[in-house]
Backbone as CSV, one residue per row, in Angstrom:
resi,resn,N_x,N_y,N_z,CA_x,CA_y,CA_z,C_x,C_y,C_z
1,MET,95.861,101.838,91.153,95.137,102.255,92.309,93.851,102.823,92.284
2,ASN,94.860,102.531,92.189,94.262,103.288,93.080,95.107,104.565,93.217
3,ARG,94.955,104.662,93.659,95.739,105.374,94.046,95.875,106.352,94.464
4,LYS,95.887,107.180,94.283,96.725,108.377,94.534,97.409,109.658,94.459
5,LEU,97.403,110.050,93.782,98.158,111.615,93.962,97.533,112.142,92.545
6,THR,98.901,113.017,92.558,98.183,113.397,91.210,99.030,115.311,91.005
7,ARG,99.581,115.065,89.946,100.516,116.001,89.569,99.885,117.608,89.439
8,TRP,98.740,117.409,89.316,97.672,118.792,89.439,98.009,119.833,90.405
9,ALA,97.976,118.821,91.590,98.416,119.664,92.820,99.986,120.661,92.796
10,ILE,100.561,119.617,92.436,101.870,120.288,92.126,102.090,121.600,90.838
11,ALA,100.893,121.541,89.900,101.184,122.351,88.730,100.524,123.660,89.322
12,GLY,99.555,123.532,90.603,99.212,124.982,91.099,100.027,125.444,91.760
13,ALA,100.822,124.813,92.729,101.948,125.787,93.485,102.580,126.670,92.106
14,LEU,102.872,125.807,91.324,104.249,126.357,89.814,103.489,127.668,88.891
15,SER,102.188,127.956,89.045,101.707,128.169,88.594,101.268,129.862,89.264
16,ILE,101.240,129.813,90.764,100.888,130.347,91.972,100.819,132.111,91.106
17,GLY,101.361,132.457,90.305,101.012,133.503,89.723,100.176,134.060,88.981
18,ALA,98.940,132.728,88.767,98.479,132.503,87.870,97.129,133.414,88.741
19,ALA,96.741,133.871,89.233,95.865,134.077,90.374,93.985,134.054,89.637
20,ALA,94.203,134.257,88.518,92.854,133.609,87.785,92.398,132.101,87.703
21,SER,93.441,131.266,88.073,93.163,130.167,88.019,94.220,129.304,89.088
22,ALA,93.654,128.226,89.546,94.346,127.692,90.825,94.080,125.951,90.200
23,LEU,95.433,125.553,89.942,95.669,124.496,89.439,95.845,123.140,90.646
24,ALA,94.337,122.807,90.657,94.467,121.543,92.424,94.121,120.469,91.555
25,GLY,93.023,120.040,91.149,92.182,118.915,90.658,92.426,117.582,91.498
26,SER,92.351,116.051,90.722,92.341,115.211,91.144,93.288,114.402,92.383
27,VAL,92.896,114.207,93.294,93.589,113.449,94.329,94.281,111.796,93.871
28,THR,93.177,111.314,93.382,93.564,110.400,92.453,94.346,110.366,91.096
29,GLU,94.988,110.271,90.919,96.005,110.429,89.565,94.697,110.572,88.054
30,PRO,94.886,110.705,86.886,93.652,110.969,86.491,94.212,110.004,85.636
31,GLY,94.007,108.786,85.183,94.391,107.357,84.162,95.453,106.294,84.619
32,GLU,95.365,106.710,86.050,96.509,105.248,86.966,95.912,103.975,86.814
33,THR,94.137,103.791,86.782,94.487,102.445,86.827,93.853,101.741,85.383
34,ILE,93.861,102.429,84.610,93.554,102.495,83.001,94.986,100.941,83.046
35,GLY,94.194,99.949,81.997,94.753,98.565,81.696,94.899,97.474,82.893
36,ALA,94.040,97.851,83.602,94.029,96.599,85.024,92.017,96.832,84.940
37,ALA,91.641,94.783,85.261,90.940,95.088,85.379,90.378,95.000,86.416
38,THR,89.553,96.417,86.767,89.103,96.416,88.275,88.092,96.127,88.404
39,GLY,86.902,95.746,87.561,85.770,95.396,87.652,85.657,93.730,87.974
40,ALA,86.576,93.356,87.586,86.492,91.674,87.761,87.676,91.596,89.293
41,PRO,87.472,90.537,90.199,87.925,89.776,91.053,89.631,89.192,90.707
42,ALA,90.230,89.217,91.215,91.536,88.972,91.075,91.839,87.295,91.858
43,PRO,92.525,85.996,91.232,92.674,85.161,92.036,93.092,85.206,92.932
44,PRO,93.037,84.532,94.017,92.899,84.846,95.939,94.660,84.899,95.558
45,GLY,95.712,85.907,96.383,97.081,86.140,96.625,97.366,87.443,96.664
46,LEU,98.755,87.765,96.724,99.111,88.682,96.888,100.077,89.769,96.157
47,TYR,99.633,90.629,95.404,100.311,91.054,94.474,101.026,92.652,94.718
48,PHE,102.108,92.714,94.014,102.320,93.775,93.897,102.516,94.549,92.641
49,ALA,101.781,95.869,92.082,101.582,96.585,91.364,102.767,98.130,91.328
50,ASN,103.473,98.291,90.463,104.031,99.307,90.595,103.840,100.196,89.448
51,THR,103.486,101.972,89.370,103.045,101.904,88.250,103.676,103.632,87.630
52,VAL,104.392,103.618,86.913,105.856,105.512,87.015,105.277,106.362,85.806
53,ASN,104.739,106.752,86.217,104.451,107.912,84.970,105.375,108.937,84.965
54,TRP,105.355,109.753,83.724,106.262,111.096,83.263,105.395,111.821,82.612
55,GLY,104.652,113.274,82.856,104.459,114.057,81.459,104.699,115.262,81.624
56,CYS,104.037,115.873,80.285,104.546,117.721,80.555,103.118,118.037,80.222
57,ARG,102.755,119.341,80.470,101.754,119.744,79.799,101.865,121.346,79.406
58,SER,101.641,121.824,78.597,102.037,122.250,77.498,101.433,123.773,78.023
59,THR,101.519,124.846,79.427,101.781,125.986,79.991,102.555,127.096,79.627
60,SER,101.932,128.158,79.086,102.903,129.397,79.088,103.053,130.199,80.280
61,PRO,104.408,130.462,80.181,105.359,130.866,79.202,106.377,129.606,79.374
62,GLU,106.281,129.072,80.360,107.083,127.787,80.564,106.311,126.572,80.699
63,SER,106.628,124.904,79.975,105.702,124.236,80.469,106.003,123.338,81.849
64,THR,105.074,122.726,82.223,104.950,122.422,83.492,105.181,120.385,83.519
65,CYS,106.212,119.544,84.114,106.150,118.890,83.962,106.165,117.823,85.533
66,VAL,105.859,116.660,85.577,105.361,116.177,86.749,106.089,114.264,86.627
67,GLY,106.410,114.123,87.343,106.827,112.489,87.485,106.118,111.808,88.720
68,VAL,105.250,110.472,88.652,104.789,110.040,90.078,105.039,108.496,89.724
69,ASP,105.658,107.821,90.941,105.716,106.812,91.396,104.643,106.073,92.013
70,ILE,104.055,104.970,91.419,102.565,104.730,92.133,102.690,103.208,92.294
71,PRO,103.543,103.084,93.681,103.418,101.612,94.146,102.354,101.248,95.128
72,VAL,102.078,99.954,94.943,101.250,99.219,95.778,100.703,98.059,95.492
73,PHE,100.102,97.552,96.984,100.092,96.137,97.326,98.282,95.573,97.783
74,VAL,98.337,94.701,96.612,96.802,94.319,96.942,96.799,93.014,97.176
75,TRP,95.612,92.810,97.664,95.687,91.450,98.675,94.430,91.223,98.234
76,SER,94.044,89.909,97.250,93.081,89.284,97.093,92.783,88.265,98.331
77,THR,91.980,88.181,99.026,91.756,86.912,100.355,90.889,86.154,99.539
78,PRO,90.856,84.832,100.544,90.097,83.550,100.084,88.453,83.916,100.593
79,TRP,88.319,85.417,101.170,86.992,84.998,101.861,85.844,86.434,101.139
80,LYS,84.978,86.174,100.870,83.657,86.752,100.918,82.761,87.141,101.735
81,ILE,82.391,88.881,100.959,81.049,89.056,102.131,79.939,89.390,100.918
82,PHE,79.096,88.944,101.229,77.764,89.566,100.276,77.899,89.011,98.833
83,GLY,78.923,87.428,98.509,79.197,87.162,97.463,80.492,87.447,96.620
84,ALA,81.112,88.768,97.049,82.069,89.287,96.688,83.645,88.910,97.156
85,ARG,84.339,89.533,96.236,85.550,88.880,96.899,86.179,90.000,97.345
86,LEU,86.616,89.842,98.678,87.420,90.703,99.514,88.863,91.167,99.471
87,GLN,89.039,92.386,98.428,90.847,92.817,98.375,91.209,94.465,98.911
88,PRO,91.865,93.869,100.180,92.074,95.158,100.831,93.333,95.392,99.577
89,SER,93.875,97.364,99.863,95.267,97.879,99.438,95.423,98.805,99.696
90,PHE,96.746,98.955,99.825,97.364,100.345,100.179,98.442,100.108,99.652
91,SER,98.849,102.123,99.369,100.243,102.874,98.706,100.775,103.322,99.625
92,PRO,101.830,102.654,100.518,102.438,103.327,101.689,103.221,104.947,101.127
93,ILE,104.134,105.043,100.124,104.770,105.960,99.559,104.389,106.256,98.553
94,ILE,104.184,107.442,97.989,103.888,108.127,96.782,105.094,109.064,96.092
95,PRO,106.423,108.376,95.959,107.360,109.652,95.508,106.347,110.512,93.934
96,ILE,106.946,111.611,94.148,106.371,112.586,93.382,107.728,114.119,93.305
97,GLU,107.934,113.831,91.623,108.738,114.976,91.528,107.647,116.239,90.404
98,ALA,108.656,117.775,90.368,107.586,118.327,89.385,108.825,119.523,89.090
99,SER,108.267,119.749,87.865,109.385,121.023,87.776,108.749,121.775,86.492
100,VAL,108.881,123.412,86.757,108.611,124.336,85.638,110.058,124.658,85.205
101,GLU,109.669,124.149,83.502,110.996,124.391,82.128,111.952,125.854,82.888
102,ASP,113.380,125.172,83.641,113.785,126.488,83.647,113.495,127.584,85.003
103,THR,112.846,126.984,85.911,112.243,128.380,86.427,112.407,127.086,88.507
104,ALA,111.801,126.158,88.179,111.245,125.445,89.848,111.384,123.996,89.908
105,TYR,111.717,123.581,90.596,111.781,122.069,91.001,111.273,121.349,92.247
106,PHE,110.003,120.842,92.463,109.946,119.984,93.829,110.044,118.567,93.382
107,THR,110.391,118.250,94.874,110.267,116.618,95.640,109.367,116.065,96.667
108,GLY,108.870,115.155,96.529,108.390,114.735,97.866,107.129,113.675,98.147
109,LEU,106.879,113.100,98.884,105.876,112.280,99.004,104.438,112.648,98.961
110,PHE,103.911,111.889,98.186,102.230,112.262,98.139,101.321,111.305,98.937
111,ASN,100.168,111.732,98.869,99.061,111.472,100.526,99.113,109.906,100.188
112,ALA,99.583,109.326,101.737,99.356,107.921,101.544,97.798,107.270,101.536
113,TYR,97.780,105.938,100.830,96.550,105.836,100.546,96.013,104.028,100.956
114,GLY,94.839,103.860,101.359,94.529,102.722,101.553,92.825,102.844,101.299
115,GLY,92.538,101.039,100.997,91.032,101.013,100.289,90.546,99.599,100.557
116,ILE,89.792,99.248,100.382,88.859,98.003,100.535,87.586,97.534,99.661
117,GLN,87.856,96.691,98.799,87.012,96.588,97.344,86.260,95.530,97.523
118,LEU,85.254,95.355,97.025,84.504,94.238,96.955,83.882,93.752,95.594
119,ALA,84.433,92.509,94.704,84.423,92.699,93.586,83.242,91.293,93.345
120,TRP,82.594,91.564,92.904,81.566,90.567,92.369,82.097,89.936,90.936
121,ASP,81.532,88.504,90.957,81.537,87.576,89.339,80.105,87.519,89.541
122,LEU,79.899,88.235,87.822,78.528,88.060,87.562,78.357,87.208,86.540
123,GLY,79.320,86.292,86.379,78.799,85.404,84.900,79.133,86.068,83.797
124,ASN,79.700,84.984,83.197,79.497,85.055,81.356,80.706,86.538,81.496
125,ASN,81.902,86.024,82.300,82.788,87.031,82.066,82.567,88.598,82.498
126,PHE,81.969,88.706,83.470,81.387,90.166,83.899,81.414,90.312,85.244
127,GLY,82.090,91.032,85.916,82.307,91.587,87.069,82.229,92.849,87.099
128,VAL,81.976,93.419,88.504,81.417,94.606,88.905,82.367,94.779,90.415
129,SER,82.834,95.909,90.889,83.611,95.997,92.173,82.761,97.604,92.827
130,TYR,82.988,97.283,94.053,83.060,98.887,94.839,84.010,99.129,95.721
131,LEU,85.094,100.022,95.955,85.980,100.118,96.552,85.798,101.334,97.285
132,LEU,86.006,101.114,98.511,85.948,102.205,99.709,87.234,103.030,100.265
133,GLY,88.313,103.852,99.709,89.378,103.885,100.540,89.967,105.377,101.317
134,VAL,90.852,105.730,101.250,91.035,107.052,101.715,92.730,107.468,101.563
135,TYR,92.634,108.737,101.326,93.971,108.824,101.401,94.031,110.326,102.597
136,ILE,95.551,109.731,103.374,95.769,110.571,104.272,96.798,111.871,104.157
137,ASP,96.343,113.075,105.147,96.958,113.991,105.501,98.173,114.381,105.435
138,MET,98.918,114.449,104.354,100.448,114.859,104.187,101.254,116.150,104.661
139,ASP,102.274,116.222,105.099,102.793,117.469,105.592,103.885,117.045,104.495
140,SER,103.806,117.670,103.289,104.678,117.922,101.988,104.761,118.401,101.148
141,PRO,105.199,119.144,100.447,105.469,119.895,99.402,104.476,119.727,98.485
142,VAL,104.508,118.178,98.265,103.387,117.905,96.836,102.529,117.177,97.169
143,ALA,102.196,117.192,98.328,100.861,116.283,98.979,99.497,117.496,99.384
144,PHE,97.858,116.919,98.951,97.199,117.496,99.007,97.158,118.185,100.692
145,SER,96.848,119.035,101.208,96.286,119.644,103.010,95.620,119.005,103.668
146,SER,94.384,117.829,103.491,93.389,117.336,103.711,93.851,115.445,103.473
147,GLY,93.102,114.738,104.202,92.886,114.181,103.874,91.187,113.751,102.728
148,SER,91.258,112.731,102.324,89.790,112.491,101.302,89.285,111.323,101.455
149,LEU,87.964,110.885,101.317,87.382,109.565,100.983,87.731,109.369,99.816
150,ASN,87.894,107.826,99.296,87.509,107.707,97.767,87.129,106.456,97.268
151,GLN,85.980,106.688,97.127,84.754,105.602,96.298,85.548,105.389,94.495
152,ARG,85.096,104.203,94.296,85.335,103.467,93.484,83.915,102.316,92.835
153,VAL,83.863,102.377,91.694,83.035,101.688,91.241,83.399,101.281,89.273
154,ALA,83.610,99.907,89.444,84.028,99.506,87.769,83.042,98.378,87.286
155,LEU,83.191,98.147,86.344,82.476,97.134,85.487,83.581,97.292,84.460
156,SER,83.729,95.771,84.546,84.494,94.989,83.578,84.422,93.690,82.848
157,TYR,84.480,93.515,81.820,84.252,92.170,81.105,85.729,91.330,80.536
158,THR,85.844,90.252,80.543,87.215,89.502,80.147,87.193,88.407,79.710
159,GLY,86.443,88.607,78.395,85.606,87.240,77.849,87.118,87.326,76.902
160,ASP,87.499,85.877,76.446,87.999,85.990,74.926,89.317,86.965,74.891
161,GLY,89.796,87.148,75.841,91.368,87.886,75.686,90.830,89.347,75.994
162,TRP,89.333,89.520,75.716,89.272,91.365,75.769,89.414,91.904,78.025
163,ASN,90.187,93.044,77.376,89.599,93.770,78.878,89.018,95.123,78.113
164,LEU,87.554,95.209,78.767,86.827,96.344,78.800,86.180,96.896,80.183
165,THR,87.283,98.096,80.406,86.964,98.067,81.770,86.598,99.793,81.707
166,ALA,85.421,99.946,82.650,85.144,101.599,82.892,85.067,101.537,84.397
167,ASN,86.239,102.290,85.438,86.402,102.613,86.268,86.204,104.049,86.656
168,ALA,84.787,104.295,87.187,84.525,105.464,88.107,84.964,105.863,89.612
169,ILE,85.805,107.166,89.407,86.400,106.938,90.848,85.589,108.651,91.699
170,LEU,85.539,108.608,92.617,84.641,110.016,93.277,85.690,110.020,94.621
171,GLY,86.140,111.516,94.766,86.677,111.583,95.751,86.298,113.032,96.309
172,THR,86.029,112.632,97.728,85.610,113.806,98.936,86.326,114.091,99.392
173,GLN,86.894,115.490,99.867,87.753,116.008,101.039,87.042,116.185,101.661
174,PHE,88.046,115.602,103.095,87.704,116.164,104.445,87.561,117.592,104.619
175,ASN,88.143,118.246,104.512,88.764,119.770,104.661,88.974,120.366,103.028
176,ARG,88.410,120.882,103.063,88.139,121.891,101.357,89.019,122.998,101.377
177,VAL,89.238,123.872,102.558,90.110,124.501,102.873,91.117,124.665,103.587
178,THR,91.938,124.263,103.927,92.699,124.250,105.271,93.482,125.229,105.706
179,GLY,94.330,124.913,107.033,95.133,126.317,107.761,96.543,126.414,107.237
180,HIS,96.950,125.556,106.668,98.543,125.749,106.135,98.793,125.813,104.475
181,PRO,99.944,125.860,103.996,100.177,126.284,102.224,100.182,124.922,102.206
182,GLN,100.528,124.610,100.925,100.379,123.372,99.975,100.690,123.540,98.511
183,VAL,100.616,122.896,97.996,101.023,122.906,96.335,99.904,123.496,95.576
184,SER,99.006,123.153,96.216,97.597,123.276,95.418,97.240,124.905,95.988
185,PRO,97.692,125.868,95.602,96.746,127.166,96.708,95.936,127.912,96.033
186,CYS,94.938,128.429,97.199,94.252,129.110,96.072,94.655,130.663,95.499
187,PRO,94.164,131.178,94.412,95.186,132.502,94.382,94.960,133.311,95.078
188,VAL,96.536,133.843,95.536,96.483,134.655,96.394,95.605,135.725,96.377
189,SER,95.029,136.294,95.361,94.337,137.665,95.160,92.927,138.045,95.911
190,LEU,92.715,136.026,95.601,91.122,135.593,96.543,91.230,135.736,97.986
191,ALA,90.071,135.180,98.904,89.745,135.536,100.484,90.714,134.644,101.030
192,TYR,91.344,133.567,100.334,92.007,132.830,101.574,93.687,132.502,100.876
193,PRO,94.099,133.393,101.011,95.412,133.420,100.140,96.461,132.428,101.066
194,HIS,97.579,131.732,100.686,98.151,130.238,101.044,97.591,129.361,101.655
195,ASN,96.438,129.598,101.488,95.909,127.785,101.840,95.279,127.198,100.690
196,GLY,94.844,125.585,101.289,94.862,124.561,100.357,93.427,124.474,99.729
197,CYS,93.358,124.502,98.202,92.231,124.597,97.781,92.027,123.028,97.351
198,ASN,91.164,122.195,97.970,90.831,121.060,97.694,89.357,120.431,96.929
199,PRO,89.251,120.646,95.646,87.774,120.260,95.096,87.931,118.824,95.273
200,ASP,86.479,118.608,95.137,86.197,117.230,95.175,85.785,116.868,93.741
201,PHE,86.056,115.423,93.496,86.527,115.426,92.143,86.194,113.847,91.407
202,LEU,85.828,113.545,90.259,85.193,112.855,89.492,86.427,112.025,88.430
203,ASN,86.507,111.272,88.156,87.829,110.300,87.231,86.862,109.076,86.836
204,VAL,87.223,109.200,85.216,86.428,107.932,84.813,88.019,107.209,84.057
205,ASP,88.379,106.048,84.036,89.576,105.598,83.052,88.631,104.738,82.605
206,LEU,89.381,104.444,81.361,88.554,103.914,80.378,89.946,102.784,79.968
207,THR,89.064,101.474,79.346,90.465,100.609,78.795,89.670,99.690,78.116
208,ALA,90.178,99.476,76.782,89.636,98.661,75.578,90.678,97.400,74.945
209,THR,91.466,96.979,75.590,92.402,95.901,75.203,92.000,94.383,74.708
210,LYS,92.722,93.715,73.843,92.744,92.703,73.798,93.992,91.804,73.844
211,LYS,93.997,90.151,74.143,94.902,89.622,74.152,95.634,88.879,72.644
212,PHE,96.507,89.043,72.264,97.190,88.521,71.064,97.907,87.312,71.650
213,GLY,97.678,86.087,72.000,98.960,85.195,72.098,99.589,85.968,74.550
214,LYS,100.655,86.790,74.063,101.447,87.214,75.267,100.779,88.571,75.244
215,TRP,101.085,88.868,74.200,100.669,90.430,73.728,99.545,90.690,74.032
216,GLU,99.367,92.392,74.300,98.011,92.646,74.661,97.872,94.621,74.198
217,LEU,97.022,94.450,73.201,97.008,96.118,72.541,95.418,96.578,72.772
218,GLY,95.463,98.095,72.839,94.107,98.128,72.674,93.823,99.877,72.819
219,PRO,93.059,100.699,72.964,92.788,102.653,73.100,92.637,102.496,74.621
220,VAL,92.924,103.359,74.914,92.520,103.864,76.260,92.620,105.335,76.302
221,GLY,91.558,105.712,77.639,91.661,107.180,77.927,91.348,107.204,79.010
222,PHE,90.731,108.645,79.427,90.464,109.245,80.839,89.636,110.431,80.936
223,TYR,88.396,110.392,81.624,88.548,112.344,81.567,88.383,112.294,83.566
224,SER,88.613,113.661,83.618,88.315,114.091,84.810,87.838,115.537,84.943
225,THR,87.026,115.752,86.047,86.647,116.938,86.784,86.458,117.334,87.727
226,ASP,86.758,118.521,87.994,86.476,119.146,89.737,84.701,119.117,90.370
227,LEU,84.582,118.911,90.944,83.307,118.693,91.371,82.827,119.891,92.074
228,SER,83.293,120.704,92.807,83.188,121.575,94.012,84.333,123.232,94.140
229,ALA,83.628,123.931,93.777,84.581,125.574,93.898,85.200,125.143,95.328
230,PRO,86.170,125.078,96.042,86.595,125.685,97.543,86.933,126.658,97.735
231,ALA,87.033,127.214,97.306,86.922,128.805,97.465,86.119,130.316,96.352
232,PRO,85.925,130.679,96.912,85.402,132.100,95.826,86.704,132.072,94.597
233,GLY,86.183,132.463,93.174,86.969,132.196,92.222,87.855,131.435,91.721
234,TYR,87.561,129.916,92.263,88.237,129.346,91.892,87.690,128.548,90.309
235,GLN,88.070,128.603,89.604,87.594,127.554,87.933,88.133,126.417,88.557
236,LYS,86.436,125.530,88.009,86.647,124.172,88.005,87.692,123.718,87.085
237,GLN,88.445,122.637,87.096,89.067,121.922,86.217,88.388,121.204,85.407
238,SER,88.868,120.465,84.347,88.211,119.151,83.304,88.980,118.952,82.266
239,GLN,89.086,117.640,82.379,89.930,116.933,81.313,89.265,115.996,80.151
240,PHE,89.979,115.671,79.045,89.798,114.421,78.523,90.986,114.119,77.812
241,ALA,91.486,112.536,77.992,92.769,112.221,77.054,92.587,110.720,76.509
242,VAL,93.386,110.777,75.179,93.210,109.329,74.873,94.277,108.816,74.646
243,GLY,94.384,107.608,74.105,95.824,106.917,73.968,95.645,105.174,73.817
244,GLY,96.888,104.675,73.648,97.139,103.485,73.166,97.875,102.796,74.051
245,LEU,97.508,101.081,74.278,98.465,100.595,75.643,99.044,99.448,74.686
246,ILE,100.162,98.890,75.102,101.005,97.791,74.478,101.600,97.331,76.433
247,GLY,101.368,95.724,76.109,101.504,95.042,76.864,101.814,93.703,76.816
248,TYR,102.974,93.336,77.899,103.530,91.719,77.786,102.763,90.763,78.715
249,TRP,102.747,90.077,78.502,102.122,88.536,79.721,103.420,87.566,80.340
250,PHE,104.561,88.432,81.090,105.470,86.973,81.514,104.877,85.968,82.230
251,ASP,105.371,84.886,82.430,105.188,83.818,82.875,104.215,83.814,84.953
252,ARG,105.223,85.045,85.088,105.543,85.742,86.311,105.021,87.013,86.625
253,ALA,104.918,87.636,85.616,104.839,88.967,85.665,104.149,89.710,84.547
254,VAL,103.522,90.829,84.081,103.084,91.698,83.474,103.604,92.735,83.317
255,VAL,103.788,93.368,82.347,104.016,94.644,82.476,103.169,95.485,81.011
256,GLN,103.102,96.699,81.053,102.197,97.273,80.446,103.192,98.657,80.464
257,ALA,102.705,99.387,79.275,103.160,100.716,79.009,102.206,101.531,78.054
258,TYR,101.748,102.898,78.378,100.458,103.342,77.526,100.920,104.888,77.533
259,VAL,100.217,105.528,76.692,100.762,106.867,75.917,99.300,107.865,76.160
260,THR,99.043,109.144,76.967,97.617,109.393,76.800,98.012,110.719,76.387
261,SER,97.038,111.691,75.661,97.396,113.279,75.324,95.651,113.825,75.489
262,ASP,95.730,114.838,75.925,94.217,115.520,75.963,94.341,115.881,74.829
263,VAL,92.829,115.537,74.400,92.185,116.285,73.616,91.034,117.526,73.733
264,TYR,90.813,117.663,75.133,90.594,118.911,75.656,90.462,118.731,77.090
265,GLN,91.097,120.293,77.590,91.395,120.440,79.039,89.930,121.972,78.873
266,LYS,90.121,122.342,80.101,89.636,123.304,80.295,90.174,124.228,82.139
267,ASN,90.591,125.060,82.369,91.073,126.156,82.682,92.212,125.174,83.229
268,TYR,93.257,123.996,82.995,94.799,123.961,82.858,95.871,124.797,82.371
269,ARG,95.462,125.130,81.382,96.297,126.455,80.658,97.279,125.854,80.298
270,GLY,96.904,124.616,79.428,97.671,123.738,78.740,97.055,122.419,78.378
271,TYR,97.963,121.769,77.315,97.489,120.179,77.302,98.568,119.414,77.132
272,GLU,98.311,118.156,78.081,99.385,117.578,78.590,99.257,115.982,77.917
273,THR,100.347,115.756,77.335,100.638,114.071,76.589,101.780,113.324,78.424
274,ARG,101.462,112.118,78.496,101.663,111.214,79.687,102.082,109.978,78.862
275,GLY,103.643,109.426,79.513,103.561,108.136,79.239,103.907,107.222,80.953
276,TRP,103.225,106.537,80.762,103.552,105.281,81.674,104.001,103.943,81.605
277,PHE,104.326,103.429,82.476,104.567,101.945,82.789,104.265,101.407,83.813
278,ARG,104.045,100.026,83.702,103.447,99.158,85.049,103.908,97.933,84.905
279,ILE,104.305,97.626,85.911,104.979,96.152,86.581,104.155,95.729,87.862
280,VAL,103.671,94.199,87.112,102.466,93.597,88.197,103.498,92.305,88.482
281,ILE,103.877,91.952,89.868,104.526,90.637,89.924,103.425,89.996,91.192
282,PRO,103.170,88.793,91.313,102.423,88.147,92.295,103.753,87.752,93.290
283,LEU,103.250,88.050,94.351,104.411,87.245,95.675,103.955,86.375,96.127
284,GLY,102.756,85.402,96.496,102.242,84.635,96.481,100.994,84.160,97.374
285,ASN,100.482,83.542,98.288,99.297,83.293,98.734,99.517,83.302,99.996
286,PRO,99.644,84.251,100.989,99.279,84.084,102.246,98.483,83.202,103.022
287,THR,97.176,83.092,102.327,96.828,81.874,103.259,96.748,80.189,103.084
288,GLY,97.784,79.814,101.882,97.772,78.878,100.870,97.079,78.227,100.029
289,GLY,97.559,77.514,99.575,96.835,77.246,98.399,97.363,77.518,96.938
290,LEU,97.013,77.489,95.465,97.965,77.722,94.655,98.232,79.157,94.875
291,PRO,99.698,79.675,94.247,100.406,80.751,94.026,99.468,81.466,92.673
292,PRO,99.036,82.782,93.671,98.504,83.735,91.903,99.133,83.756,90.479
293,PRO,98.317,84.195,89.533,98.814,84.000,88.276,99.620,85.624,88.017
294,ALA,99.896,86.008,87.043,100.196,86.648,86.767,99.676,87.608,86.233
295,ILE,98.740,88.626,86.722,97.622,89.591,86.108,97.371,91.043,86.163
296,PRO,97.447,92.203,85.412,97.283,93.503,85.391,96.677,94.278,86.314
297,LEU,97.037,94.243,87.685,96.250,95.371,88.530,96.751,96.683,88.794
298,ALA,95.692,97.551,89.267,96.060,98.829,89.552,95.314,99.256,90.102
299,GLN,95.116,99.389,91.570,94.294,99.843,92.892,94.297,101.256,93.268
């Protein structure tokens, strides 16, 4: 996805004692669309993708760990608008758990997501897409306390077994500071005690994999940064992570696993290593026609 959520919100709640930094961050989890050729139109059909990830950040004195499950349904319709394939997607529930070692534990549902993508086949194995989506305000200890607009532009090359994809994700909060507590609080010593800090953000997910028969291998990475400071004293966060992906294409499913690790971080108070696993299953074709093939998707 797309989709989704982010452990940074939780990390903020767990480090509320650190008044110098509010750990909020991207609503769409940085790195969650790695491995998917998000710029290329998918063959018509209904798909289910589930991405599970777990990672720990070397915060001090205790590490902060977060696990996320991102289920998403993607429908590549037979219809086109302005020459682009219409592809709606939604993620109704996004479970999250977070813990600080020997200190605290949180669990709950993240902001639900829905989006509509237009994907163009440019020819010569190039594709480009634009997605417009929203995250819904959720009353949960691990959700952002406002809804947000989500826009994505992706470019993919998929020739000769390659997946070369860059997916830029822009998030804009509907309410930057809201009136009830959440797990991404502003620093308690500043002007907005116990209110949500909801920054606008930019993520860029990067994939450069190659298929060898049914196997897929290659380097991956992501960058994320806050674009706004929603409260006085808020310290904008940014990070860059790199890693590697391995995948296997079954006849009716695709599985992918990848690991990412920060090589740069600012205002997160530590470096993170995260492991990811995804399975994509084609569910059929609601409008008739041929059943969709197994391809990697993550909206």
